[in-house]
N, C-alpha and C positions, 0 to 999 in steps of 0.2 A: 504494500500500500504506500502510495506517495502522500505527503502531507497536503499537497495541492494537486487536484486532478482536473483535467479538461472535461467540460461538458459542451454540448452543441451550442448552448446559449450563454455560456460563461465558464465558471469554475466551481469546484467544490473544495472547501478548506476544512481539514481535520484539525481540531484544536484541543489542547489541554489547557484548561482555564484555572488560574489561581486568583480567586476573588480577594477583596479587601486589601489590595496592594496600595502603595502610596500614589501610583499613577498607572494609567492604562498604557501598556506598551508590549511589543513583541519581545520576548525574552529567549529567543533561540528555539531549539527543537527539544522535545521531550517524548521519548518512546515512539518516534516516528510521526509525531504531531507537532504543530506549531504551538509553542508555549506562549500564552497570552496572559499577562498579569492585568487584572481588572480593578480599577479604583471604585468599586461598588460592592455592596454586600449581596450575597446570593439569596435575597428575599424579595418576594413580590415581583419577580422578573426584572429587578433593577440591573443585575449583572448582564442579563441577556440584552437589555436595552443599551447598556454601555458598549457591549460587543458590537452590536449593529451600528451604533453611532461611530465608534472608532474605525471599523472596517469600511464603512461608507466614506468617511473622510480620507482614510489612507489610500483607498482604491479609486477615489475620485468618481463615485457614483452616488445616486440618491439613496436614502435609507430604504425606500421601497424595493430597491434592487438587491438588498441583503436580507436573508432570512435564515433563522436557525431551523434546520430540518430534523435534527436528531440531538438528543441529550439535553433537552431544555432544563432539566433539573439536576444534571450531573456536571462533573468537571470535564468529561470527554464529550465534545460537541462536534457536530457537522454543520457547516454553514454553506449555503449556496449563494453565489453572487452572479447576477446577470450583467452582461456587457463588459466583462473583464476576462481576458484569457489567462490560463494558468501561468504562462511565462510572464505576463505583465504583473500578475499578483505576486509571484515570487520576487520580481525586481522591486515592486513598490513596497512590499513588506520587509524587504531586506533579509530574506532567509536563503541560506545555501542548502540545497538538498544533495544527498549523495554521500 
């Protein structure tokens, strides 16, 4: 499994999320997934909202183009992003796979 996969309409990003961090940022790779520290608590969907907001801004797309499709209540999440290729997502998020 790759941390970022191509889809016909965009890409799929596999995340390992660490909530309650001092700031939201990409923190490298963890167990084959992109580690994302999130400056929000994992209650009432706040961490997921912060993830969507961060990825939309980082990938230069609208928030409606980013959606959590798996793992809404866990640390291991899958996010799909429309309008961004896997190669562009890798470059914009600053992660090196391999």
